[in-house]
C-alpha positions as CSV (number, residue, x, y, z in Angstrom):
1,A,-12.2,-17.7,2.3
2,Y,-11.5,-15.6,5.3
3,D,-9.5,-17.2,8.1
4,K,-9.4,-15.1,11.2
5,K,-6.5,-16.9,12.8
6,T,-4.6,-16.2,9.6
7,F,-5.5,-12.6,9.5
8,D,-4.8,-12.0,13.2
9,D,-1.4,-13.6,12.6
10,L,-0.7,-11.2,9.7
11,V,-1.8,-8.2,11.7
12,S,0.7,-9.4,14.6
13,G,3.4,-9.8,12.4
14,L,2.7,-6.3,10.8
15,L,2.6,-4.7,14.2
16,A,6.0,-6.3,15.1
17,A,7.4,-5.1,11.8
18,L,6.1,-1.5,12.7
19,G,7.6,-1.9,16.1
20,G,11.0,-1.6,14.5
21,L,10.1,1.4,12.6
22,E,8.8,2.9,15.7
23,A,12.0,2.3,17.7
24,H,13.9,3.8,14.8
25,L,11.7,6.9,14.5
26,K,11.5,7.7,18.4
27,T,14.7,9.9,18.1
28,R,14.5,10.8,14.6
29,T,12.3,12.9,12.5
30,W,13.4,11.1,9.2
31,L,14.2,7.6,8.2
32,V,17.7,8.7,7.0
33,G,19.5,11.9,7.7
34,N,18.2,15.4,8.6
35,A,15.8,15.9,5.7
36,I,13.1,13.8,3.9
37,S,14.6,11.1,1.4
38,L,13.6,8.8,-1.0
39,A,13.5,6.3,1.8
40,D,10.7,8.4,3.6
41,V,8.7,8.8,0.4
42,V,8.7,5.2,-0.4
43,A,7.9,4.0,3.2
44,C,5.1,6.6,3.4
45,A,3.4,5.4,0.2
46,V,3.7,1.8,1.6
47,V,2.3,2.4,5.1
48,K,-0.4,4.9,3.9
49,N,-2.5,1.8,3.0
50,L,-2.0,0.3,6.5
51,F,-3.0,3.5,8.1
52,E,-6.1,3.5,6.0
53,T,-7.2,-0.2,6.2
54,V,-5.7,-1.9,9.2
55,L,-4.3,0.3,12.0
56,E,-7.2,1.1,14.1
57,P,-7.0,4.0,16.6
58,A,-5.8,1.9,19.5
59,Q,-2.9,0.5,17.3
60,R,-1.9,3.9,16.1
61,K,-1.9,5.1,19.8
62,A,0.9,2.6,20.3
63,L,2.9,3.9,17.2
64,V,3.3,7.5,18.3
65,A,6.6,8.3,16.5
66,T,5.5,6.4,13.5
67,T,2.3,8.3,13.3
68,R,4.0,11.5,13.8
69,W,6.6,10.6,11.0
70,F,3.8,9.7,8.7
71,E,1.9,12.8,9.2
72,T,5.1,14.9,8.7
73,C,5.7,13.0,5.4
74,L,2.1,13.7,4.2
75,S,2.5,17.4,5.2
76,Q,5.0,17.8,2.3
77,P,3.2,19.4,-0.5
78,F,4.6,17.1,-3.1
79,L,3.4,14.0,-1.1
80,D,0.1,15.3,-0.2
81,K,-0.4,16.2,-3.9
82,S,0.6,12.6,-5.1
83,L,-0.7,10.4,-2.3
84,G,-3.7,12.4,-1.2
85,K,-5.2,12.9,2.2
86,C,-5.1,9.8,4.4
87,V,-8.7,8.7,5.6
88,Y,-7.6,6.8,8.9
89,C,-9.1,3.4,9.6
90,T,-11.6,3.4,12.5
91,K,-12.3,-0.3,12.4
92,V,-10.8,-3.1,10.3
93,N,-13.1,-4.2,7.6
94,V,-12.5,-7.9,7.3
95,P,-14.4,-10.2,4.7
96,S,-17.2,-12.2,5.9
97,A,-16.8,-15.8,6.3
98,G,-19.7,-16.6,4.1
99,G,-18.7,-14.3,1.1
100,K,-19.2,-15.4,-2.4
101,K,-16.4,-17.0,-4.2
102,G,-15.3,-15.8,-7.6
103,G,-16.8,-12.5,-8.2
104,A,-19.1,-11.4,-10.9
105,K,-20.1,-14.6,-13.0
106,G,-17.0,-16.5,-11.9
107,K,-14.8,-14.1,-14.2
108,K,-11.3,-13.4,-13.2
109,K,-10.5,-9.6,-12.7
110,G,-8.8,-8.4,-15.8
111,G,-10.8,-10.1,-18.7
112,D,-9.7,-12.9,-20.7
113,G,-6.0,-12.0,-21.1
114,K,-6.4,-10.9,-24.7
115,Q,-5.3,-7.4,-23.7
116,Q,-2.2,-8.6,-21.9
117,Q,-1.2,-10.8,-24.7
118,K,-1.6,-7.7,-27.3
119,Q,0.7,-5.6,-25.0
120,Q,3.3,-8.4,-24.7
121,K,3.4,-8.5,-28.5
122,G,4.1,-4.7,-28.6
123,G,0.6,-3.5,-29.4
124,K,-0.8,-0.7,-27.5
125,G,-3.7,-1.4,-25.2
126,K,-5.1,0.3,-22.2
127,G,-2.4,2.4,-20.7
128,G,-0.5,2.7,-23.9
129,G,3.0,2.7,-24.0
130,G,3.7,-0.6,-25.7
131,G,7.0,-0.6,-23.7
132,G,9.2,-3.3,-24.7
133,G,9.2,-4.7,-28.3
134,G,7.3,-4.3,-31.4
135,G,9.7,-1.3,-32.6
136,K,12.3,-1.6,-35.3
137,K,15.7,-2.8,-34.4
138,K,18.6,-0.6,-35.1
Protein backbone atom coordinates (compact mmCIF):
# COMPACT_ATOMS: atom_id res chain seq x y z
CA ALA A 1 0.00 0.00 0.00
CA TYR A 2 1.14 3.52 -0.72
CA ASP A 3 2.48 5.42 2.28
CA LYS A 4 2.85 9.16 1.65
CA LYS A 5 5.36 9.69 4.49
CA THR A 6 7.61 6.91 3.21
CA PHE A 7 7.40 8.24 -0.34
CA ASP A 8 8.19 11.80 0.80
CA ASP A 9 11.16 10.51 2.84
CA LEU A 10 12.49 8.64 -0.21
CA VAL A 11 12.18 11.74 -2.40
CA SER A 12 13.97 13.82 0.26
CA GLY A 13 16.81 11.28 0.34
CA LEU A 14 16.96 11.26 -3.43
CA LEU A 15 17.19 15.06 -3.58
CA ALA A 16 19.93 15.03 -0.94
CA ALA A 17 21.93 12.51 -3.00
CA LEU A 18 21.37 14.54 -6.16
CA GLY A 19 22.61 17.57 -4.22
CA GLY A 20 26.02 15.90 -4.05
CA LEU A 21 25.95 15.32 -7.79
CA GLU A 22 24.86 18.94 -8.29
CA ALA A 23 27.77 20.26 -6.22
CA HIS A 24 30.24 18.12 -8.18
CA LEU A 25 28.89 19.20 -11.57
CA LYS A 26 28.76 22.94 -10.82
CA THR A 27 32.35 23.30 -12.02
CA ARG A 28 32.55 20.33 -14.38
CA THR A 29 31.00 19.26 -17.65
CA TRP A 30 31.58 15.55 -17.07
CA LEU A 31 31.76 13.37 -13.98
CA VAL A 32 35.38 12.34 -14.61
CA GLY A 33 37.93 14.09 -16.81
CA ASN A 34 37.38 16.35 -19.79
CA ALA A 35 35.29 14.02 -21.97
CA ILE A 36 32.31 11.75 -21.56
CA SER A 37 33.23 8.54 -19.75
CA LEU A 38 31.62 5.29 -18.72
CA ALA A 39 30.73 7.00 -15.42
CA ASP A 40 28.63 9.55 -17.31
CA VAL A 41 26.95 6.89 -19.44
CA VAL A 42 25.96 4.75 -16.45
CA ALA A 43 24.87 7.68 -14.28
CA CYS A 44 22.85 9.16 -17.15
CA ALA A 45 21.03 5.86 -17.66
CA VAL A 46 20.22 5.73 -13.93
CA VAL A 47 18.99 9.31 -13.53
CA LYS A 48 16.92 9.29 -16.73
CA ASN A 49 14.16 7.43 -14.93
CA LEU A 50 14.24 10.01 -12.13
CA PHE A 51 13.89 12.89 -14.60
CA GLU A 52 10.92 11.10 -16.17
CA THR A 53 9.08 10.01 -13.03
CA VAL A 54 10.06 11.95 -9.91
CA LEU A 55 11.85 15.23 -10.66
CA GLU A 56 9.14 17.81 -11.18
CA PRO A 57 9.96 21.21 -12.76
CA ALA A 58 10.54 22.94 -9.40
CA GLN A 59 12.98 20.24 -8.34
CA ARG A 60 14.81 20.36 -11.67
CA LYS A 61 15.11 24.13 -11.31
CA ALA A 62 17.17 23.53 -8.14
CA LEU A 63 19.39 21.05 -10.02
CA VAL A 64 20.70 23.36 -12.76
CA ALA A 65 24.13 21.72 -13.19
CA THR A 66 22.74 18.19 -12.99
CA THR A 67 20.06 18.97 -15.58
CA ARG A 68 22.66 20.59 -17.86
CA TRP A 69 24.95 17.56 -17.53
CA PHE A 70 22.04 15.17 -18.16
CA GLU A 71 20.98 17.04 -21.30
CA THR A 72 24.61 17.18 -22.50
CA CYS A 73 24.86 13.42 -22.04
CA LEU A 74 21.63 12.81 -23.96
CA SER A 75 22.84 15.06 -26.77
CA GLN A 76 25.51 12.45 -27.55
CA PRO A 77 24.18 10.49 -30.55
CA PHE A 78 24.99 7.06 -29.12
CA LEU A 79 23.18 7.82 -25.86
CA ASP A 80 20.22 9.40 -27.59
CA LYS A 81 19.96 6.26 -29.72
CA SER A 82 20.28 3.79 -26.84
CA LEU A 83 18.32 5.63 -24.10
CA GLY A 84 15.87 7.54 -26.27
CA LYS A 85 14.38 10.95 -25.67
CA CYS A 86 13.56 12.00 -22.13
CA VAL A 87 9.95 12.93 -21.44
CA TYR A 88 10.37 15.11 -18.37
CA CYS A 89 8.07 14.60 -15.41
CA THR A 90 5.49 17.37 -15.02
CA LYS A 91 3.86 15.92 -11.90
CA VAL A 92 4.79 12.88 -9.83
CA ASN A 93 2.29 10.11 -10.40
CA VAL A 94 1.92 8.36 -7.06
CA PRO A 95 -0.28 5.30 -6.52
CA SER A 96 -3.64 5.91 -4.88
CA ALA A 97 -4.06 4.77 -1.28
CA GLY A 98 -7.10 2.66 -2.19
CA GLY A 99 -5.51 0.79 -5.11
CA LYS A 100 -6.08 -2.91 -5.76
CA LYS A 101 -3.62 -5.38 -4.34
CA GLY A 102 -2.05 -8.16 -6.32
CA GLY A 103 -2.87 -7.29 -9.91
CA ALA A 104 -4.78 -9.43 -12.40
CA LYS A 105 -6.50 -12.36 -10.65
CA GLY A 106 -3.87 -12.32 -7.92
CA LYS A 107 -1.16 -13.78 -10.17
CA LYS A 108 2.38 -12.61 -9.71
CA LYS A 109 4.15 -10.93 -12.58
CA GLY A 110 6.33 -13.38 -14.44
CA GLY A 111 3.99 -16.39 -14.47
CA ASP A 112 4.37 -19.54 -12.43
CA GLY A 113 8.14 -19.81 -12.54
CA LYS A 114 8.32 -22.71 -15.04
CA GLN A 115 10.09 -20.50 -17.57
CA GLN A 116 12.71 -19.47 -14.99
CA GLN A 117 13.26 -23.10 -13.94
CA LYS A 118 13.73 -24.08 -17.58
CA GLN A 119 16.35 -21.35 -18.06
CA GLN A 120 18.21 -22.38 -14.91
CA LYS A 121 18.44 -25.95 -16.19
CA GLY A 122 20.03 -24.70 -19.40
CA GLY A 123 16.96 -24.72 -21.65
CA LYS A 124 16.28 -21.79 -23.91
CA GLY A 125 13.23 -19.78 -22.98
CA LYS A 126 12.15 -16.26 -23.70
CA GLY A 127 15.21 -14.14 -24.30
CA GLY A 128 17.19 -17.18 -25.49
CA GLY A 129 20.79 -17.57 -24.59
CA GLY A 130 20.59 -20.36 -22.06
CA GLY A 131 23.69 -18.64 -20.63
CA GLY A 132 25.19 -20.95 -18.10
CA GLY A 133 25.04 -24.67 -18.15
CA GLY A 134 23.36 -27.27 -20.24
CA GLY A 135 26.38 -27.45 -22.54
CA LYS A 136 28.99 -30.20 -22.85
CA LYS A 137 31.91 -30.07 -20.47
CA LYS A 138 35.33 -29.98 -22.06
